[in-house]
Every structure is written in structure tokens, then in C-alpha cells.
N, C-alpha and C positions, 0 to 999 in steps of 0.2 A: 323532653330532655332524656337522654339515655343514661340509665343507672350505671354507675361504675362497678357495682357489686350486685349483679342480677341474682335472683333467687332461683334461677333455672338456666339451663344451657341453650335455650332457644333464641332465635332471632326473629324480629328485633328484640333487643334485650329489655326493652320497656313493655313488652307484651304482657298483658294481664293473664297470668297463669297461676291460679290459686291451688294450693295444696300439692304442689309438685313433690314427688318422691322419686329418687333415682331408682333405676331398675335393680332388682335383686339378683337377676340372672345375668351372666356374661353374654356378650354378643355372640361368641362362639357357640354357647349352649343354645341360644335362641335360634340361630341360623341352622345348627345341626338338627335340632328337633323339627323345625319347619321343613327342612330338606328331606329328612327321613319320612316324616308324615306324608308329604306330598308324593314322594317316590312310591311309597307303599300303596297309597290310594290309587294313583294312576296305574301302577302295576296290576293291582287287583281288577281295575276296570278293563285294562287291556286283555288280561287273561279271560275275563268274562265275555267280552265281545268276540274274541277269537274263538271261544268255545261255542257260543250261540250263533255266530255268523261267520263261519270259517271261510266263506267265499267273498266276504267283504274285502275290498281292495285295501292295500296298505295305506294309501292316501286318505281313504275314508276313515280308517281306524285312527290315524293321526288327527284328523279333523274332529272326531268324536272326543278324543282326549283333550284337545285344545278347548272345545266349547264346554266340556264337562269341568275342566279346570277353571275356566273363566266363571262359569255359573256358580261353582262351589265357592270360589273366592269372593264373588260379589255377595252371595247370600250369607255366607258365614263370617268371613273376615271383615268385609265392609258393613255387613249387618251388625256386627259387634260395635263398630263405631257409631252407627245410626242409633243404637239402643243405649250406648254408654257415653255419648259425646260430652256429657256434663261432668263426668268423673274421670276422664282420660288421664289427667296429670298424676293422679294418685294410684292408678290401677297397677296391680302386681300380678295379675293372672297372665297367662301366656300371650293371648291376643293383645292385651293392654300393653304389655312390655314391648311387643313388636311394633305397635303403633307409636309408642314413645320413641323408639329408635328411629322409625321412619320419619317422624315429625321433626327430627333434627334437620331434615331437608325441606320441611314445609310445616311451620309452626301453626298454620291454620287448623290443623287437626287437634291442637291442644286448646284452642280458643273457641271451638264450636263456630267457626266462621260460617256466615249465612250461605255463601255460595257453595262452599265445600259440603256443608251439611245437606243442602237441598239437592246437590248433584249426586251425592252418595245415597240419599234416600230414594231417588228415582232409579239409580243403578240397582239398589237392593230389591226394590219392589217390582221393577219392570224388566230391566236388562238381565239380571241374574237368572230369574225363572225362564226368560226367553232363550238364554244360552243353553240351559238344560233341555229345553224343548227342541232346539236345533240339534243338539247331540242325539236326542231320541229320534228325531225325524231322519237323521242320517242312518241310524241303526236300523230303522224300520223301512228305509228306502222310500220315504213318503214324498209325494209330489210337492209338498209344502216346504221341503228343505230349502230351496234357493230363495223363495220370497222371505222366509223367516231369517235365513242367514244374511240376506242383503240388509234387512232391517236392523238386525242386531249389530252388524259390522258398521253400518252407518252411524249408529248410536255411539259406538266406541270412538269412531273417528271424530265425531262432533264433541263428545264429552272430553276426550283427551286434549283436543285443540282448545276448548274453552278453559280447561284446567291450566294448561301452559300459558295461555294468553292473559288470564286474570292475574296470575302470580307475577309474571314477567312485567306486565304493565305497572303493577304496584312497585316492583323493584326499580324499574328504570324511569318511570314518570313521577311516581310519588316518593321515590327514594326510600321505600320501605321493604327491605328484603325479608323473606320468610325463611330463607335457607342460611345455615351457618356458612362462614366464608371458606372453609376447607373444601378444596376441589372434589374430594371423595363424595361428600354429601350431595353436591350438585350433580356431578356426572354419573355417579352410580345409582344413588337413591332416586333423586328427582328426575334426571333425564332418562337414563337407561331403563330403569324399571317401569316407567310409564310409556317410553317409546315402543316397547314390545307390543303394547296395546294399540299402536298405530300401524306398525309394520305388518303384523299377522292379520289383523282385521282388514287391512287394505288388500292383502293377497286374497282373502276369502270374499271380499266385496267384488273384486274384479272377476273372480271365478264365477260368482253368482250372476253378475251382469252378462258374462259370456254365455253361461248356460241358458239364461232366460232369452237372450238374443237368438241363440241357436234354435231354441224351441219355437220361437215365433217365425224364424226363417223356414224351418221345416213345415210348420203349419201353413205358411204362405205358399210354399212350393207345392204342398199337397192340394191346397184349394185351387191353385192355378192349373194343376194337372187335371183335376176333375172338370174344370170349366172347358178345357180344350178337348175333352173326350166326346 
């Protein structure tokens, strides 16, 4: 039975979220701080790679920024959730308040949901470091770039698909929504912010598939040329 006076703003309203405390910072302050911090960090990385690798193509510089951003977010922001999942509802530090805001679109982050916690733990321990390794392999022009890039992009595509599928299944089959009814939370927080990690990884996944295919085609052509000599 749904409580008429929930002690928290999350859905479903009968979700067990103990110790909830409203955010002390405004949404504008949280988003401004996050935007300024992210822009400053990526700007510094861009200047660094442009200085150390001036001949690196613009496309590769953008790729480095993407994988560096993904790796940093996985290890730090999602790492925060992995370490603090049991006290998220009362957290008042910066990352904690950001998570409480995002959780308005998915309350599983407030209840330490098993699927979400396991998914995020794997992301933090495996895919975050691998994203950073991909960024480094692009920077150093390593031959491992595309095998690693292919792997991490596939992990993002699978993880995001699983994330969408489990919550939407509970919503429409079990009639248990985790997102507040306002369209903003569904379309901006839940859909758009996660869909980015489908569109961009899909682009780099296709890029790696083509690069590996071309490498094998050239190898096959070279071997055939040698046999005909």
C-alpha cells in the first residue's frame, strides 16, 4: 500500500529509504559546480595532450577526452556510490547530493538495489580503469587501442541496455516505477543522461570494428601478394 505522506520524494513512495535528508545545496549550485569542475578538468587534459602530442589528430584528442571523462566519472562519481551506497539518503557532501538529485529519476540508488550496486561495482573496478587505459593507448598510439576500445564500448552498450531493461520491466510489468512522474526526470535524467553512453560508445565501437577489419584485410592482401610472388 502506498503511503499518502511519504517521508522522501522518491518513487515508489513506499520505498524503504531510511534517514533521508533534503539536499542543502540548490540544484543550480550543484550543476554549476559540476559543470565548472568538468570543464576545467577536460580543458587541462586537452592542453596537456596538445602540448605533448601536437601532431595528434583532432578526432583522437576528442576520443581521449571522452574516454578520460568516462573513466574519471566511473572511478570517482560511481565509485562514491559503490563505497557509500548504505548512507546515500542522508549524504550532504557534493557527490552525495548529486546522487540524491539523480535518484529522483531512479530511486534504486537510494535503496542499494542489488542489480544497480553490482552493475556499478563492476563499472568502477573494471570499466572505469579500462576507459583510462584506452585514453592512454590513444595518446601513446598503441596497437592495443582498438581491441581495448572495442571491449569497453561493448561493456557500455551492454550495461546501459541492462540498466534500461531492468527498470522499465519493473515499471511496466510489475507496475513499480522508480522515476518520479514529472517528464523532466524521465527524459532528462533517466533517458538522456544515460543514452549518451549508448550513442558515443556505439560510434567508437563501430570505429574499432572497422579499424580491426581493415587491419586484417591489409594483412590478408599482404599474405596473398607474397604467395603470388
